[in-house]
ZAVEXFI-199788 format. One line per field, with one value per atom (N, C-alpha, C): residue in one letter; atom name; x, y, z. Coordinates in pm, 1 decimal. Last residue first. Layout:
ZAVEXFI-199788
code: [A:...]
site: [CA:...]
px: [X:...]
py: [Y:...]
pz: [Z:...]
***
This chain:
ZAVEXFI-199788
code: [R:R:R:L:L:L:L:L:L:R:R:R:I:I:I:A:A:A:I:I:I:L:L:L:V:V:V:L:L:L:A:A:A:V:V:V:A:A:A:Y:Y:Y:A:A:A:T:T:T:G:G:G:C:C:C:I:I:I:P:P:P:F:F:F:I:I:I:R:R:R:D:D:D:A:A:A:L:L:L:W:W:W:K:K:K:P:P:P:L:L:L:F:F:F:I:I:I:D:D:D:T:T:T:V:V:V:S:S:S:G:G:G:R:R:R:A:A:A:A:A:A:G:G:G:L:L:L:R:R:R:E:E:E:T:T:T:L:L:L:I:I:I:T:T:T:L:L:L:P:P:P:C:C:C:T:T:T:W:W:W:G:G:G:F:F:F:A:A:A:V:V:V:L:L:L:V:V:V:I:I:I:S:S:S:E:E:E:I:I:I:L:L:L:V:V:V:L:L:L:G:G:G:A:A:A:A:A:A:V:V:V:W:W:W:T:T:T:W:W:W:T:T:T:T:T:T:I:I:I:R:R:R:D:D:D:T:T:T:V:V:V:G:G:G:S:S:S:F:F:F:L:L:L:V:V:V:H:H:H:V:V:V:V:V:V:C:C:C:A:A:A:S:S:S:L:L:L:I:I:I:W:W:W:F:F:F:I:I:I:V:V:V:T:T:T:H:H:H:V:V:V:V:V:V:K:K:K:V:V:V:H:H:H:L:L:L:I:I:I:T:T:T:L:L:L:K:K:K:M:M:M]
site: [N:CA:C:N:CA:C:N:CA:C:N:CA:C:N:CA:C:N:CA:C:N:CA:C:N:CA:C:N:CA:C:N:CA:C:N:CA:C:N:CA:C:N:CA:C:N:CA:C:N:CA:C:N:CA:C:N:CA:C:N:CA:C:N:CA:C:N:CA:C:N:CA:C:N:CA:C:N:CA:C:N:CA:C:N:CA:C:N:CA:C:N:CA:C:N:CA:C:N:CA:C:N:CA:C:N:CA:C:N:CA:C:N:CA:C:N:CA:C:N:CA:C:N:CA:C:N:CA:C:N:CA:C:N:CA:C:N:CA:C:N:CA:C:N:CA:C:N:CA:C:N:CA:C:N:CA:C:N:CA:C:N:CA:C:N:CA:C:N:CA:C:N:CA:C:N:CA:C:N:CA:C:N:CA:C:N:CA:C:N:CA:C:N:CA:C:N:CA:C:N:CA:C:N:CA:C:N:CA:C:N:CA:C:N:CA:C:N:CA:C:N:CA:C:N:CA:C:N:CA:C:N:CA:C:N:CA:C:N:CA:C:N:CA:C:N:CA:C:N:CA:C:N:CA:C:N:CA:C:N:CA:C:N:CA:C:N:CA:C:N:CA:C:N:CA:C:N:CA:C:N:CA:C:N:CA:C:N:CA:C:N:CA:C:N:CA:C:N:CA:C:N:CA:C:N:CA:C:N:CA:C:N:CA:C:N:CA:C:N:CA:C:N:CA:C:N:CA:C:N:CA:C:N:CA:C:N:CA:C:N:CA:C:N:CA:C:N:CA:C:N:CA:C:N:CA:C:N:CA:C:N:CA:C:N:CA:C:N:CA:C:N:CA:C:N:CA:C:N:CA:C:N:CA:C]
px: [252.2:187.2:163.2:363.4:451.3:383.3:156.2:258.0:344.6:10.1:-53.6:50.3:203.4:149.1:86.4:231.7:346.6:299.0:-25.0:22.2:140.9:-25.4:-123.0:-77.7:182.6:194.4:98.3:69.9:193.0:215.0:-151.8:-170.1:-47.8:-24.4:-110.4:-129.1:96.7:178.8:99.8:-131.1:-36.2:50.6:-246.7:-322.4:-229.4:-38.9:-79.3:-154.0:-36.2:83.2:50.3:-291.7:-251.3:-129.6:-279.2:-389.2:-344.1:-37.0:-67.0:-176.0:-64.8:45.5:13.8:-308.3:-290.3:-181.6:-374.3:-363.3:-340.6:-410.5:-313.3:-288.7:-619.2:-487.1:-378.2:-828.2:-781.7:-641.9:-851.6:-835.0:-785.9:-892.6:-768.4:-746.5:-1026.2:-1046.2:-916.8:-860.3:-906.6:-936.4:-701.7:-842.7:-894.3:-375.3:-462.4:-605.8:-210.6:-172.4:-261.3:-276.2:-269.3:-244.3:-253.7:-387.2:-386.0:10.8:-35.0:-168.2:197.1:107.1:46.1:233.1:297.0:194.0:47.5:87.2:147.2:183.6:84.1:138.7:372.4:315.4:210.5:515.3:421.5:348.0:643.5:724.4:636.0:426.7:485.1:571.4:391.0:285.8:337.9:634.0:603.2:496.5:602.5:714.3:686.4:387.3:372.7:481.0:506.5:400.7:369.2:682.3:737.5:631.1:591.8:559.6:619.6:826.8:741.3:716.9:1019.2:879.9:789.0:1250.3:1238.1:1096.3:1252.7:1222.5:1196.7:1296.1:1396.0:1376.2:1055.6:1180.1:1286.8:883.3:865.3:991.7:985.8:986.0:973.8:929.8:1068.8:1080.4:649.5:723.4:868.7:594.4:556.2:632.7:687.0:751.7:720.8:497.9:639.9:716.5:267.1:277.1:423.0:334.9:308.2:319.1:356.5:472.7:454.3:95.3:197.6:322.1:-18.3:-62.8:41.8:121.1:127.0:90.2:43.3:184.5:201.9:-229.0:-183.8:-40.3:-229.4:-272.4:-234.9:-159.5:-65.1:-100.5:-295.7:-286.6:-175.6:-428.2:-308.4:-288.0:-648.9:-659.7:-545.4:-705.5:-612.1:-628.7:-847.4:-924.0:-837.1:-647.3:-758.2:-826.7:-480.3:-428.1:-538.3:-657.5:-590.1:-537.1:-720.9:-825.7:-764.7:-466.3:-527.0:-635.5:-444.2:-345.1:-400.4:-666.3:-658.8:-560.6:-595.1:-716.7:-711.4:-367.8:-356.1:-475.8:-487.5:-385.0:-370.0:-648.9:-712.9:-613.8:-445.2:-534.3:-606.9:-342.3:-259.3:-341.7:-566.9:-513.2:-431.2:-592.5:-701.5:-655.1:-343.2:-382.5:-489.1:-363.4:-261.0:-295.9:-572.7:-590.9:-489.6:-444.2:-565.3:-591.0:-238.3:-207.2:-327.2:-383.1:-296.0:-267.9:-508.3:-587.8:-505.1:-287.6:-385.3:-468.8:-165.6:-94.1:-191.7:-364.4:-320.4:-254.4:-370.3:-489.2:-451.2:-122.6:-149.7:-270.2:-20.6:-76.8:-95.4:178.3:143.4:94.4:58.9:137.0:85.0:84.6:0.0:89.7]
py: [2368.9:2416.4:2305.9:2253.9:2328.0:2375.1:2139.3:2051.6:2123.5:2363.5:2259.3:2173.6:2492.2:2559.0:2456.0:2298.8:2336.2:2403.0:2307.7:2184.8:2214.4:2570.3:2529.2:2403.6:2547.1:2641.9:2602.9:2358.7:2325.7:2419.3:2505.2:2378.6:2343.8:2713.1:2743.4:2617.7:2557.2:2635.3:2670.5:2455.9:2363.8:2437.6:2691.5:2606.0:2511.2:2775.4:2857.6:2773.9:2562.4:2597.6:2679.1:2569.8:2453.1:2484.2:2833.4:2789.0:2676.3:2847.7:2944.7:2897.0:2607.1:2625.8:2730.0:2650.3:2535.2:2562.7:2834.6:2880.7:2767.6:2723.4:2832.3:2876.2:2548.7:2493.6:2599.8:2733.4:2656.5:2601.2:2838.5:2930.9:2858.5:2602.3:2679.3:2770.1:2317.6:2444.5:2526.4:2004.9:2110.0:2233.3:1750.4:1781.2:1877.1:1820.1:1785.6:1825.3:1924.4:1796.2:1752.5:2174.0:2068.6:1931.0:2361.5:2306.0:2190.6:2453.1:2362.1:2296.3:2448.6:2509.6:2408.0:2382.2:2420.4:2485.5:2112.4:2253.1:2285.6:1781.4:1876.7:2018.5:1589.8:1675.4:1774.7:1453.4:1373.2:1458.5:1658.5:1568.3:1481.4:1754.3:1838.4:1755.1:1543.5:1572.1:1661.8:1564.4:1445.3:1474.2:1810.8:1791.7:1673.4:1740.3:1848.1:1835.0:1551.3:1507.0:1614.3:1697.8:1609.1:1558.3:2036.2:1895.7:1809.6:2273.6:2223.6:2076.0:2365.7:2405.3:2373.9:2222.1:2365.3:2417.7:1962.3:1986.2:2134.3:1980.0:1912.3:1938.3:2096.5:2172.9:2112.3:1876.4:2003.0:2088.9:1689.6:1659.6:1789.1:1825.5:1794.1:1765.6:1825.4:1951.8:1930.8:1552.3:1625.4:1756.8:1515.1:1444.7:1514.5:1672.7:1707.5:1641.1:1526.8:1662.7:1708.6:1297.9:1288.5:1425.1:1405.5:1346.1:1335.1:1476.2:1580.5:1530.7:1216.7:1318.0:1427.9:1104.8:1041.8:1144.5:1278.6:1272.2:1206.2:1220.7:1359.0:1358.5:954.7:993.8:1137.8:965.3:906.3:947.8:1287.3:1141.5:1094.0:1549.7:1509.6:1359.8:1750.3:1604.0:1551.8:2023.0:1963.5:1812.0:2142.6:2070.9:2010.1:2258.6:2340.4:2273.3:2040.7:2156.2:2240.8:1874.8:1826.8:1941.8:2037.9:1999.2:1951.9:2037.4:2162.5:2133.9:1767.9:1828.7:1958.9:1743.6:1664.0:1726.1:1917.5:1944.3:1868.2:1782.2:1919.3:1952.4:1540.1:1540.2:1678.8:1629.4:1571.4:1566.8:1699.6:1803.9:1754.8:1447.3:1543.3:1659.4:1341.2:1274.6:1373.8:1519.6:1508.1:1439.3:1478.2:1610.3:1598.3:1209.3:1249.9:1385.7:1237.2:1152.0:1190.9:1400.9:1447.1:1367.1:1234.9:1361.9:1415.5:1026.0:998.2:1127.0:1174.6:1099.2:1073.9:1276.4:1368.1:1298.0:1040.5:1126.4:1221.1:946.8:865.7:953.4:1160.1:1127.5:1045.6:1137.8:1254.7:1227.6:789.9:906.7:1021.9:510.3:616.4:738.2:216.0:338.5:444.3:-117.0:0.0:124.0]
pz: [4739.2:4862.0:4960.5:4516.8:4607.3:4735.1:4370.8:4430.4:4533.1:4286.9:4369.4:4441.5:4129.9:4249.3:4344.0:3927.9:4012.1:4140.1:3818.0:3881.6:3972.1:3716.4:3817.9:3892.0:3528.8:3640.0:3751.9:3354.4:3427.8:3546.1:3258.3:3329.6:3412.6:3124.2:3239.0:3324.2:2921.6:3014.6:3140.8:2790.6:2853.8:2955.8:2693.3:2786.0:2860.6:2521.6:2635.6:2739.3:2337.3:2413.8:2537.6:2224.9:2304.7:2390.9:2106.1:2192.2:2283.5:1955.0:2061.1:2157.7:1790.1:1884.4:1991.0:1641.0:1730.6:1834.6:1447.3:1586.8:1688.2:1201.2:1211.9:1355.5:1254.6:1221.9:1236.6:1282.6:1398.5:1373.6:1023.9:1136.8:1261.7:868.0:857.2:978.0:1041.0:970.7:972.9:988.2:1077.9:993.8:919.2:895.8:1002.4:788.8:900.7:866.5:596.2:655.0:770.1:510.4:408.8:468.6:704.3:682.6:581.2:705.9:811.3:779.9:396.7:493.5:586.8:51.1:176.8:269.6:-90.5:-88.4:46.9:-119.3:-68.6:-79.2:-192.6:-294.7:-248.2:-9.5:-89.3:-193.2:115.2:30.6:-58.3:260.0:155.6:62.1:435.8:337.2:225.8:583.8:504.5:399.6:710.9:618.0:526.7:871.7:773.7:667.4:1031.8:940.5:836.8:1186.7:1085.2:987.1:1238.6:1262.7:1151.6:1321.4:1214.5:1241.5:1494.1:1518.0:1399.2:1415.5:1390.9:1399.4:1501.4:1360.4:1331.4:1774.2:1692.2:1542.9:1854.6:1865.8:1774.4:1805.6:1733.7:1738.9:1988.8:1844.6:1765.0:2226.7:2192.0:2042.8:2215.8:2216.4:2176.3:2234.4:2113.7:2103.9:2496.8:2385.3:2253.8:2631.9:2637.2:2523.1:2583.6:2527.6:2528.4:2729.1:2585.3:2518.3:2989.9:2922.7:2772.1:3044.5:3039.4:2966.4:3046.5:2949.6:2933.7:3262.6:3129.7:3023.3:3467.5:3428.1:3292.5:3474.6:3453.8:3404.0:3540.5:3405.7:3373.9:3808.7:3713.9:3571.2:3905.5:3909.3:3815.4:4067.1:3994.9:4015.3:4105.9:4097.5:4011.5:4113.2:4209.6:4218.9:3912.7:4015.4:4125.4:3754.8:3804.4:3922.8:3692.8:3764.8:3826.3:3555.5:3676.6:3760.1:3337.5:3431.9:3564.0:3213.3:3261.1:3364.7:3150.2:3239.1:3296.6:2976.2:3098.9:3198.4:2769.5:2847.4:2979.9:2675.6:2726.0:2815.1:2594.8:2699.8:2760.4:2389.7:2508.1:2624.2:2214.9:2266.9:2391.8:2159.3:2232.1:2287.0:2022.7:2141.8:2224.7:1809.0:1906.7:2035.0:1675.2:1724.5:1832.8:1601.9:1698.1:1758.7:1415.0:1533.4:1641.8:1226.0:1293.6:1421.5:1139.5:1204.3:1281.9:1019.1:1133.8:1211.1:812.3:910.5:1036.9:671.8:732.1:839.4:583.1:677.1:746.9:406.2:520.6:626.6:218.7:298.7:422.0:97.5:181.1:270.4:121.4:53.6:152.7:66.0:159.3:80.9:-87.9:-100.2:-1.9:0.0:0.0:0.0]
***
């Protein structure tokens, strides 16, 4: 089976929703002071994603792959999201994750 842009978009979209759920879970844990093993698993998955993004110059490797497969350049070509959301993923999720980590740090230090 040949890898297509559609395959990459489906995988990327699934990964996006999983990591978004992780960000929401970590934020919820910080807000409600319910820090569990799942909080650390979720935080770890987002941290791994952050390391991957830094390693690839803040470009998702799946974006690079879709461009190599012939997609037009740009974030919306590699994921099933509206353009306005695809263009704002990093600021929205990054801010929520940072707030979550601050809340968790405050909870753990008191």
